[in-house]
Chimera marker file (.cmm) of the C-alpha trace (Angstrom):
<marker_set name="trace">
<marker id="1" x="0.000" y="0.000" z="0.000" r="1" g="1" b="0" radius="0.5"/>
<marker id="2" x="2.979" y="2.308" z="0.404" r="1" g="1" b="0" radius="0.5"/>
<marker id="3" x="3.742" y="2.310" z="-3.340" r="1" g="1" b="0" radius="0.5"/>
<marker id="4" x="0.374" y="3.659" z="-4.454" r="1" g="1" b="0" radius="0.5"/>
<marker id="5" x="1.807" y="7.002" z="-5.523" r="1" g="1" b="0" radius="0.5"/>
<marker id="6" x="4.730" y="5.502" z="-7.489" r="1" g="1" b="0" radius="0.5"/>
<marker id="7" x="2.808" y="4.472" z="-10.653" r="1" g="1" b="0" radius="0.5"/>
<marker id="8" x="0.974" y="7.789" z="-10.659" r="1" g="1" b="0" radius="0.5"/>
<marker id="9" x="4.240" y="9.697" z="-10.346" r="1" g="1" b="0" radius="0.5"/>
<marker id="10" x="5.868" y="7.653" z="-13.102" r="1" g="1" b="0" radius="0.5"/>
<marker id="11" x="2.993" y="8.215" z="-15.513" r="1" g="1" b="0" radius="0.5"/>
<marker id="12" x="2.910" y="11.914" z="-14.646" r="1" g="1" b="0" radius="0.5"/>
<marker id="13" x="6.643" y="12.185" z="-15.399" r="1" g="1" b="0" radius="0.5"/>
<marker id="14" x="6.238" y="10.300" z="-18.685" r="1" g="1" b="0" radius="0.5"/>
<marker id="15" x="3.287" y="12.516" z="-19.615" r="1" g="1" b="0" radius="0.5"/>
<marker id="16" x="5.202" y="15.701" z="-18.853" r="1" g="1" b="0" radius="0.5"/>
<marker id="17" x="8.191" y="14.480" z="-20.868" r="1" g="1" b="0" radius="0.5"/>
<marker id="18" x="5.928" y="13.666" z="-23.816" r="1" g="1" b="0" radius="0.5"/>
<marker id="19" x="4.191" y="17.021" z="-23.565" r="1" g="1" b="0" radius="0.5"/>
<marker id="20" x="7.509" y="18.860" z="-23.517" r="1" g="1" b="0" radius="0.5"/>
<marker id="21" x="8.700" y="16.975" z="-26.613" r="1" g="1" b="0" radius="0.5"/>
<marker id="22" x="5.431" y="17.832" z="-28.365" r="1" g="1" b="0" radius="0.5"/>
<marker id="23" x="5.762" y="21.532" z="-27.476" r="1" g="1" b="0" radius="0.5"/>
<marker id="24" x="9.391" y="21.587" z="-28.675" r="1" g="1" b="0" radius="0.5"/>
<marker id="25" x="8.333" y="20.028" z="-31.977" r="1" g="1" b="0" radius="0.5"/>
<marker id="26" x="5.495" y="22.499" z="-32.492" r="1" g="1" b="0" radius="0.5"/>
<marker id="27" x="7.781" y="25.410" z="-31.620" r="1" g="1" b="0" radius="0.5"/>
<marker id="28" x="10.377" y="24.150" z="-34.098" r="1" g="1" b="0" radius="0.5"/>
<marker id="29" x="7.803" y="23.845" z="-36.883" r="1" g="1" b="0" radius="0.5"/>
<marker id="30" x="6.478" y="27.308" z="-36.049" r="1" g="1" b="0" radius="0.5"/>
<marker id="31" x="9.990" y="28.767" z="-36.173" r="1" g="1" b="0" radius="0.5"/>
<marker id="32" x="10.607" y="27.191" z="-39.576" r="1" g="1" b="0" radius="0.5"/>
<marker id="33" x="7.297" y="28.519" z="-40.919" r="1" g="1" b="0" radius="0.5"/>
<marker id="34" x="8.080" y="32.050" z="-39.693" r="1" g="1" b="0" radius="0.5"/>
<marker id="35" x="11.572" y="31.893" z="-41.181" r="1" g="1" b="0" radius="0.5"/>
<marker id="36" x="13.426" y="32.204" z="-37.877" r="1" g="1" b="0" radius="0.5"/>
<marker id="37" x="15.317" y="28.944" z="-38.354" r="1" g="1" b="0" radius="0.5"/>
<marker id="38" x="16.747" y="27.333" z="-41.462" r="1" g="1" b="0" radius="0.5"/>
<marker id="39" x="15.213" y="23.952" z="-42.329" r="1" g="1" b="0" radius="0.5"/>
<marker id="40" x="18.705" y="22.413" z="-42.510" r="1" g="1" b="0" radius="0.5"/>
<marker id="41" x="19.213" y="23.219" z="-38.830" r="1" g="1" b="0" radius="0.5"/>
<marker id="42" x="15.989" y="21.459" z="-37.874" r="1" g="1" b="0" radius="0.5"/>
<marker id="43" x="16.967" y="18.501" z="-40.057" r="1" g="1" b="0" radius="0.5"/>
<marker id="44" x="20.337" y="18.164" z="-38.350" r="1" g="1" b="0" radius="0.5"/>
<marker id="45" x="18.731" y="18.382" z="-34.914" r="1" g="1" b="0" radius="0.5"/>
<marker id="46" x="16.192" y="15.686" z="-35.905" r="1" g="1" b="0" radius="0.5"/>
<marker id="47" x="18.820" y="13.115" z="-36.975" r="1" g="1" b="0" radius="0.5"/>
<marker id="48" x="19.021" y="11.273" z="-33.616" r="1" g="1" b="0" radius="0.5"/>
<marker id="49" x="15.246" y="11.060" z="-33.272" r="1" g="1" b="0" radius="0.5"/>
<marker id="50" x="14.740" y="9.790" z="-36.799" r="1" g="1" b="0" radius="0.5"/>
<marker id="51" x="17.623" y="7.348" z="-36.407" r="1" g="1" b="0" radius="0.5"/>
<marker id="52" x="16.271" y="5.870" z="-33.162" r="1" g="1" b="0" radius="0.5"/>
<marker id="53" x="12.798" y="5.520" z="-34.703" r="1" g="1" b="0" radius="0.5"/>
<marker id="54" x="14.113" y="3.778" z="-37.816" r="1" g="1" b="0" radius="0.5"/>
<marker id="55" x="16.384" y="1.492" z="-35.815" r="1" g="1" b="0" radius="0.5"/>
<marker id="56" x="13.671" y="0.889" z="-33.220" r="1" g="1" b="0" radius="0.5"/>
<marker id="57" x="11.246" y="-0.444" z="-35.793" r="1" g="1" b="0" radius="0.5"/>
<marker id="58" x="13.873" y="-2.514" z="-37.603" r="1" g="1" b="0" radius="0.5"/>
<marker id="59" x="15.751" y="-4.110" z="-34.685" r="1" g="1" b="0" radius="0.5"/>
<marker id="60" x="14.664" y="-6.677" z="-32.105" r="1" g="1" b="0" radius="0.5"/>
<marker id="61" x="14.474" y="-4.317" z="-29.125" r="1" g="1" b="0" radius="0.5"/>
<marker id="62" x="14.379" y="-0.589" z="-28.554" r="1" g="1" b="0" radius="0.5"/>
<marker id="63" x="17.365" y="-0.946" z="-26.233" r="1" g="1" b="0" radius="0.5"/>
<marker id="64" x="19.489" y="-2.147" z="-29.146" r="1" g="1" b="0" radius="0.5"/>
<marker id="65" x="18.175" y="0.731" z="-31.232" r="1" g="1" b="0" radius="0.5"/>
<marker id="66" x="19.166" y="3.224" z="-28.546" r="1" g="1" b="0" radius="0.5"/>
<marker id="67" x="22.656" y="1.775" z="-28.222" r="1" g="1" b="0" radius="0.5"/>
<marker id="68" x="23.198" y="1.721" z="-31.987" r="1" g="1" b="0" radius="0.5"/>
<marker id="69" x="21.904" y="5.283" z="-32.204" r="1" g="1" b="0" radius="0.5"/>
<marker id="70" x="24.341" y="6.397" z="-29.506" r="1" g="1" b="0" radius="0.5"/>
<marker id="71" x="27.291" y="4.688" z="-31.200" r="1" g="1" b="0" radius="0.5"/>
<marker id="72" x="26.285" y="6.087" z="-34.601" r="1" g="1" b="0" radius="0.5"/>
<marker id="73" x="25.971" y="9.613" z="-33.211" r="1" g="1" b="0" radius="0.5"/>
<marker id="74" x="29.393" y="9.331" z="-31.563" r="1" g="1" b="0" radius="0.5"/>
<marker id="75" x="30.796" y="8.220" z="-34.915" r="1" g="1" b="0" radius="0.5"/>
<marker id="76" x="29.182" y="11.165" z="-36.689" r="1" g="1" b="0" radius="0.5"/>
<marker id="77" x="30.575" y="13.485" z="-34.016" r="1" g="1" b="0" radius="0.5"/>
<marker id="78" x="34.100" y="12.199" z="-34.576" r="1" g="1" b="0" radius="0.5"/>
<marker id="79" x="33.747" y="12.471" z="-38.366" r="1" g="1" b="0" radius="0.5"/>
<marker id="80" x="32.434" y="16.022" z="-37.992" r="1" g="1" b="0" radius="0.5"/>
<marker id="81" x="35.274" y="17.044" z="-35.686" r="1" g="1" b="0" radius="0.5"/>
<marker id="82" x="37.898" y="15.563" z="-38.022" r="1" g="1" b="0" radius="0.5"/>
<marker id="83" x="36.237" y="17.245" z="-41.015" r="1" g="1" b="0" radius="0.5"/>
<marker id="84" x="36.149" y="20.611" z="-39.261" r="1" g="1" b="0" radius="0.5"/>
<marker id="85" x="39.785" y="20.285" z="-38.193" r="1" g="1" b="0" radius="0.5"/>
<marker id="86" x="40.909" y="19.359" z="-41.708" r="1" g="1" b="0" radius="0.5"/>
<marker id="87" x="38.917" y="22.209" z="-43.213" r="1" g="1" b="0" radius="0.5"/>
<marker id="88" x="40.460" y="24.738" z="-40.820" r="1" g="1" b="0" radius="0.5"/>
<marker id="89" x="43.940" y="23.332" z="-41.456" r="1" g="1" b="0" radius="0.5"/>
<marker id="90" x="43.373" y="23.563" z="-45.203" r="1" g="1" b="0" radius="0.5"/>
<marker id="91" x="42.077" y="27.131" z="-44.941" r="1" g="1" b="0" radius="0.5"/>
<marker id="92" x="44.961" y="28.286" z="-42.769" r="1" g="1" b="0" radius="0.5"/>
<marker id="93" x="47.553" y="26.563" z="-44.977" r="1" g="1" b="0" radius="0.5"/>
<marker id="94" x="46.353" y="28.084" z="-48.233" r="1" g="1" b="0" radius="0.5"/>
<marker id="95" x="45.181" y="31.534" z="-47.169" r="1" g="1" b="0" radius="0.5"/>
<link id1="1" id2="2" r="1" g="1" b="0" radius="0.2"/>
<link id1="2" id2="3" r="1" g="1" b="0" radius="0.2"/>
<link id1="3" id2="4" r="1" g="1" b="0" radius="0.2"/>
<link id1="4" id2="5" r="1" g="1" b="0" radius="0.2"/>
<link id1="5" id2="6" r="1" g="1" b="0" radius="0.2"/>
<link id1="6" id2="7" r="1" g="1" b="0" radius="0.2"/>
<link id1="7" id2="8" r="1" g="1" b="0" radius="0.2"/>
<link id1="8" id2="9" r="1" g="1" b="0" radius="0.2"/>
<link id1="9" id2="10" r="1" g="1" b="0" radius="0.2"/>
<link id1="10" id2="11" r="1" g="1" b="0" radius="0.2"/>
<link id1="11" id2="12" r="1" g="1" b="0" radius="0.2"/>
<link id1="12" id2="13" r="1" g="1" b="0" radius="0.2"/>
<link id1="13" id2="14" r="1" g="1" b="0" radius="0.2"/>
<link id1="14" id2="15" r="1" g="1" b="0" radius="0.2"/>
<link id1="15" id2="16" r="1" g="1" b="0" radius="0.2"/>
<link id1="16" id2="17" r="1" g="1" b="0" radius="0.2"/>
<link id1="17" id2="18" r="1" g="1" b="0" radius="0.2"/>
<link id1="18" id2="19" r="1" g="1" b="0" radius="0.2"/>
<link id1="19" id2="20" r="1" g="1" b="0" radius="0.2"/>
<link id1="20" id2="21" r="1" g="1" b="0" radius="0.2"/>
<link id1="21" id2="22" r="1" g="1" b="0" radius="0.2"/>
<link id1="22" id2="23" r="1" g="1" b="0" radius="0.2"/>
<link id1="23" id2="24" r="1" g="1" b="0" radius="0.2"/>
<link id1="24" id2="25" r="1" g="1" b="0" radius="0.2"/>
<link id1="25" id2="26" r="1" g="1" b="0" radius="0.2"/>
<link id1="26" id2="27" r="1" g="1" b="0" radius="0.2"/>
<link id1="27" id2="28" r="1" g="1" b="0" radius="0.2"/>
<link id1="28" id2="29" r="1" g="1" b="0" radius="0.2"/>
<link id1="29" id2="30" r="1" g="1" b="0" radius="0.2"/>
<link id1="30" id2="31" r="1" g="1" b="0" radius="0.2"/>
<link id1="31" id2="32" r="1" g="1" b="0" radius="0.2"/>
<link id1="32" id2="33" r="1" g="1" b="0" radius="0.2"/>
<link id1="33" id2="34" r="1" g="1" b="0" radius="0.2"/>
<link id1="34" id2="35" r="1" g="1" b="0" radius="0.2"/>
<link id1="35" id2="36" r="1" g="1" b="0" radius="0.2"/>
<link id1="36" id2="37" r="1" g="1" b="0" radius="0.2"/>
<link id1="37" id2="38" r="1" g="1" b="0" radius="0.2"/>
<link id1="38" id2="39" r="1" g="1" b="0" radius="0.2"/>
<link id1="39" id2="40" r="1" g="1" b="0" radius="0.2"/>
<link id1="40" id2="41" r="1" g="1" b="0" radius="0.2"/>
<link id1="41" id2="42" r="1" g="1" b="0" radius="0.2"/>
<link id1="42" id2="43" r="1" g="1" b="0" radius="0.2"/>
<link id1="43" id2="44" r="1" g="1" b="0" radius="0.2"/>
<link id1="44" id2="45" r="1" g="1" b="0" radius="0.2"/>
<link id1="45" id2="46" r="1" g="1" b="0" radius="0.2"/>
<link id1="46" id2="47" r="1" g="1" b="0" radius="0.2"/>
<link id1="47" id2="48" r="1" g="1" b="0" radius="0.2"/>
<link id1="48" id2="49" r="1" g="1" b="0" radius="0.2"/>
<link id1="49" id2="50" r="1" g="1" b="0" radius="0.2"/>
<link id1="50" id2="51" r="1" g="1" b="0" radius="0.2"/>
<link id1="51" id2="52" r="1" g="1" b="0" radius="0.2"/>
<link id1="52" id2="53" r="1" g="1" b="0" radius="0.2"/>
<link id1="53" id2="54" r="1" g="1" b="0" radius="0.2"/>
<link id1="54" id2="55" r="1" g="1" b="0" radius="0.2"/>
<link id1="55" id2="56" r="1" g="1" b="0" radius="0.2"/>
<link id1="56" id2="57" r="1" g="1" b="0" radius="0.2"/>
<link id1="57" id2="58" r="1" g="1" b="0" radius="0.2"/>
<link id1="58" id2="59" r="1" g="1" b="0" radius="0.2"/>
<link id1="59" id2="60" r="1" g="1" b="0" radius="0.2"/>
<link id1="60" id2="61" r="1" g="1" b="0" radius="0.2"/>
<link id1="61" id2="62" r="1" g="1" b="0" radius="0.2"/>
<link id1="62" id2="63" r="1" g="1" b="0" radius="0.2"/>
<link id1="63" id2="64" r="1" g="1" b="0" radius="0.2"/>
<link id1="64" id2="65" r="1" g="1" b="0" radius="0.2"/>
<link id1="65" id2="66" r="1" g="1" b="0" radius="0.2"/>
<link id1="66" id2="67" r="1" g="1" b="0" radius="0.2"/>
<link id1="67" id2="68" r="1" g="1" b="0" radius="0.2"/>
<link id1="68" id2="69" r="1" g="1" b="0" radius="0.2"/>
<link id1="69" id2="70" r="1" g="1" b="0" radius="0.2"/>
<link id1="70" id2="71" r="1" g="1" b="0" radius="0.2"/>
<link id1="71" id2="72" r="1" g="1" b="0" radius="0.2"/>
<link id1="72" id2="73" r="1" g="1" b="0" radius="0.2"/>
<link id1="73" id2="74" r="1" g="1" b="0" radius="0.2"/>
<link id1="74" id2="75" r="1" g="1" b="0" radius="0.2"/>
<link id1="75" id2="76" r="1" g="1" b="0" radius="0.2"/>
<link id1="76" id2="77" r="1" g="1" b="0" radius="0.2"/>
<link id1="77" id2="78" r="1" g="1" b="0" radius="0.2"/>
<link id1="78" id2="79" r="1" g="1" b="0" radius="0.2"/>
<link id1="79" id2="80" r="1" g="1" b="0" radius="0.2"/>
<link id1="80" id2="81" r="1" g="1" b="0" radius="0.2"/>
<link id1="81" id2="82" r="1" g="1" b="0" radius="0.2"/>
<link id1="82" id2="83" r="1" g="1" b="0" radius="0.2"/>
<link id1="83" id2="84" r="1" g="1" b="0" radius="0.2"/>
<link id1="84" id2="85" r="1" g="1" b="0" radius="0.2"/>
<link id1="85" id2="86" r="1" g="1" b="0" radius="0.2"/>
<link id1="86" id2="87" r="1" g="1" b="0" radius="0.2"/>
<link id1="87" id2="88" r="1" g="1" b="0" radius="0.2"/>
<link id1="88" id2="89" r="1" g="1" b="0" radius="0.2"/>
<link id1="89" id2="90" r="1" g="1" b="0" radius="0.2"/>
<link id1="90" id2="91" r="1" g="1" b="0" radius="0.2"/>
<link id1="91" id2="92" r="1" g="1" b="0" radius="0.2"/>
<link id1="92" id2="93" r="1" g="1" b="0" radius="0.2"/>
<link id1="93" id2="94" r="1" g="1" b="0" radius="0.2"/>
<link id1="94" id2="95" r="1" g="1" b="0" radius="0.2"/>
</marker_set>
């Protein structure tokens, strides 16, 4: 009887998290429609969400999808950092 509030609190937290994600999505769409944000920026921000959804529906479990998404995003981060470093080195060498 002491854990009566626990399921209610968990569902309230899940509901608030879902509501906040919904509000962020609507605000992002609104910003794109008003021209405050470039669509490419929204697309780059949406990569992890799209990746976890695609992997989640194609893999056995959502846990595997989350782990593969994390590893893939780390890989993209490293590629981006190396690309930025090479670009800056190239610009400073030939300018």
